[in-house]
C-alpha positions in Angstrom: 55.7 85.0 97.2 52.8 87.0 96.0 53.9 89.7 98.3 57.3 89.8 96.8 55.8 89.4 93.4 53.7 92.5 93.9 56.6 94.8 95.1 58.6 93.8 92.4 56.3 94.8 90.4 55.7 98.3 92.6 59.5 98.9 91.9 59.1 98.6 88.8 56.6 100.9 88.5 58.7 103.6 90.5 61.5 103.1 88.0 59.3 103.7 84.9 57.3 106.5 86.3 60.2 108.6 87.2 59.4 108.6 90.8 60.7 112.0 92.1 62.8 110.4 95.2 64.1 107.2 93.1 65.4 109.6 90.4 66.8 112.1 93.0 69.2 109.4 94.9 70.0 107.8 91.3 71.1 111.4 90.0 73.1 111.6 93.3 74.8 108.8 93.8 76.3 109.3 89.9 77.5 112.9 90.4 79.0 112.1 93.7 80.8 108.9 92.2 81.7 110.4 89.0 82.8 113.6 90.8 85.2 111.4 92.9 86.2 109.5 89.6 86.8 112.2 87.3 89.2 113.9 90.3 90.9 110.8 91.3 91.7 109.9 87.5 93.5 113.1 87.3 95.4 112.6 89.7 96.2 108.8 89.6 96.8 108.1 85.9 99.9 110.9 85.4 101.1 109.4 88.8 100.8 105.9 87.7 102.6 107.0 85.0 105.5 108.3 86.8 105.7 105.3 89.1 105.9 103.2 85.9 108.7 105.1 84.3 111.0 105.7 87.2 113.2 103.5 88.8 113.5 103.7 92.5 114.4 101.7 95.1 111.0 99.8 96.8 109.1 100.2 93.1 108.2 96.3 93.6 107.2 96.7 96.8 105.1 100.1 96.3 103.4 98.3 93.9 102.7 95.3 95.5 101.3 97.5 98.3 98.9 99.4 95.9 97.6 96.3 94.7 96.9 95.0 98.2 94.9 98.0 98.6 92.6 97.1 95.6 90.2 95.2 98.2 90.5 97.9 100.8 87.6 97.8 103.1 84.9 100.8 102.6 84.5 101.1 106.3 88.1 101.5 107.3 88.2 104.4 104.3 85.0 105.5 106.1 86.5 105.4 109.5 89.6 107.4 108.6 88.2 110.0 106.8 85.4 110.6 109.9 88.6 110.6 112.2 90.1 113.2 110.0 87.0 115.7 109.5 85.5 114.9 112.4 84.8 117.9 115.1 87.8 117.0 117.4 90.0 115.9 114.0 92.6 117.6 112.3 90.4 118.4 109.5 87.4 119.2 111.4 87.7 123.0 111.3 86.4 122.8 107.3 83.0 121.4 108.7 82.3 119.2 106.2 81.5 115.8 107.5 77.9 114.7 106.5 78.2 116.5 103.2 78.5 115.2 99.6 82.0 116.8 99.6 83.4 114.5 102.2 81.7 111.7 100.2 83.7 112.5 97.2 87.2 112.4 99.3 85.9 108.9 100.9 85.1 107.7 97.4 88.6 109.1 95.9 90.7 107.4 98.7 88.9 104.3 98.4 89.4 103.9 94.5 92.8 105.2 94.2 94.6 102.0 94.8 92.6 100.4 91.7 93.3 103.6 89.4 97.0 103.5 90.0 97.3 99.6 90.4 95.4 99.3 86.5 97.1 102.2 85.2 100.4 100.8 85.9 99.5 97.6 84.8 98.1 99.2 81.1 101.2 100.9 80.6 103.6 97.8 81.4 101.8 96.6 78.0 103.1 99.3 76.0 106.2 98.6 74.1 109.0 100.2 75.6 110.5 101.5 72.3 107.6 104.0 72.1 109.1 106.1 75.2 112.5 105.6 74.0 111.7 107.1 70.2 109.6 109.7 71.9 112.6 110.9 74.1 115.4 110.5 71.1 113.0 113.3 69.2 113.3 115.7 71.7 110.6 115.1 74.0 110.1 115.6 77.8 109.4 112.6 80.0 106.0 114.2 80.7 105.3 114.2 77.0 106.9 110.8 76.9 104.5 109.8 79.4 101.4 111.3 77.9 102.4 109.6 74.7 102.5 106.1 76.2 99.1 106.7 78.1 97.5 108.1 74.7 98.8 104.2 73.3 97.2 102.6 76.0 94.4 105.0 76.6 91.8 102.0 76.0 93.1 100.1 79.0 93.5 103.3 81.2 89.7 104.1 80.3 88.6 100.5 81.3 90.6 101.6 84.4 88.6 104.5 85.3 85.3 102.6 84.2 86.1 100.1 87.3 86.9 102.8 89.3 83.8 104.3 88.7 82.1 101.0 89.5 83.5 100.8 93.0 82.5 103.8 94.0 79.2 103.7 93.2 78.8 100.3 94.6 80.3 101.2 97.9 78.1 101.5 101.1 80.3 101.7 104.2 82.1 105.0 103.5 79.1 106.8 102.4 77.1 105.6 105.3 79.7 106.7 108.1 80.9 109.9 106.2 77.4 111.1 104.7 75.0 110.3 107.4 72.5 108.9 104.9 70.5 112.0 105.2 67.5 112.7 102.6 67.6 114.5 100.0 71.4 115.6 100.5 73.7 112.4 101.1 71.4 110.0 100.7 73.0 107.6 97.8 71.6 104.4 96.2 73.6 101.7 98.3 72.6 103.7 101.7 69.3 104.1 100.5 68.7 100.3 99.9 70.2 99.6 103.4 67.9 101.9 105.3 64.9 100.9 103.1 65.3 97.3 104.0 65.5 97.6 107.0 62.5 99.8 107.5 60.7 97.0 105.5 59.7 99.2 102.4 61.1 96.8 99.7 59.3 98.3 96.8 61.9 101.3 97.0 64.6 98.8 98.2 63.8 97.0 95.0 63.5 99.5 92.8 67.0 101.3 93.8 68.6 97.8 93.7 67.4 97.2 89.9 68.6 100.7 88.7 72.3 99.5 90.7 72.3 96.0 89.0 71.5 97.9 85.8 74.4 99.9 86.7 76.7 97.3 87.3 75.8 95.5 84.4 76.5 98.7 81.9 79.7 99.5 83.2 80.9 95.6 83.1 79.5 95.9 79.0 81.8 99.0 78.8 84.7 97.5 80.5 84.6 94.7 78.2 84.0 96.6 74.9 87.1 98.6 75.7 89.4 96.1 76.8 88.2 94.1 73.3 89.3 97.1 71.4 92.6 97.3 73.1 
């Protein structure tokens, strides 16, 4: 037990002293996850609005499929992206496997169902008369959708933050398509897995503390946004 306590204290020391490896892994994780969340949001928020406001055959089934993929296994996404961008894959000519770029793509695919589904749910809570009033004033459909999104902005922001939380905490996809290369594609989750296997508990605990702290901050932000909404 004393060894674990010493490892914990050493982990705290690494964080307080801003150990270069700890800070590098943390900033890399934040950068990749934030980039994937921003890019996915730019696609999913407008698309979620289109799905919500359009009436078409199979809409209910489509929404059910989107919600089913909330718990999409990260290793399945990793396998899909790996096959697409491997040397013999259809997109292998781009040569981006085991790079941060392909990790961003993988995380975008992973969080897309969450952003789409929660955006649709957020817009469903807005009074439909707002859209009708906007259209009656001469706005286009896209302008009406934008007006509704602004009305539900707090719930939409909560969806974006939850998408970021899903991205920063995943490990399977990052490990498979990023390769866990030190100083290049190693992230919080993949580093924790590797360092634990190596028996380097100090570094693993330091990174684990940071990851749990991020989860706590994300949870507080989501709760605050939802209370305001």
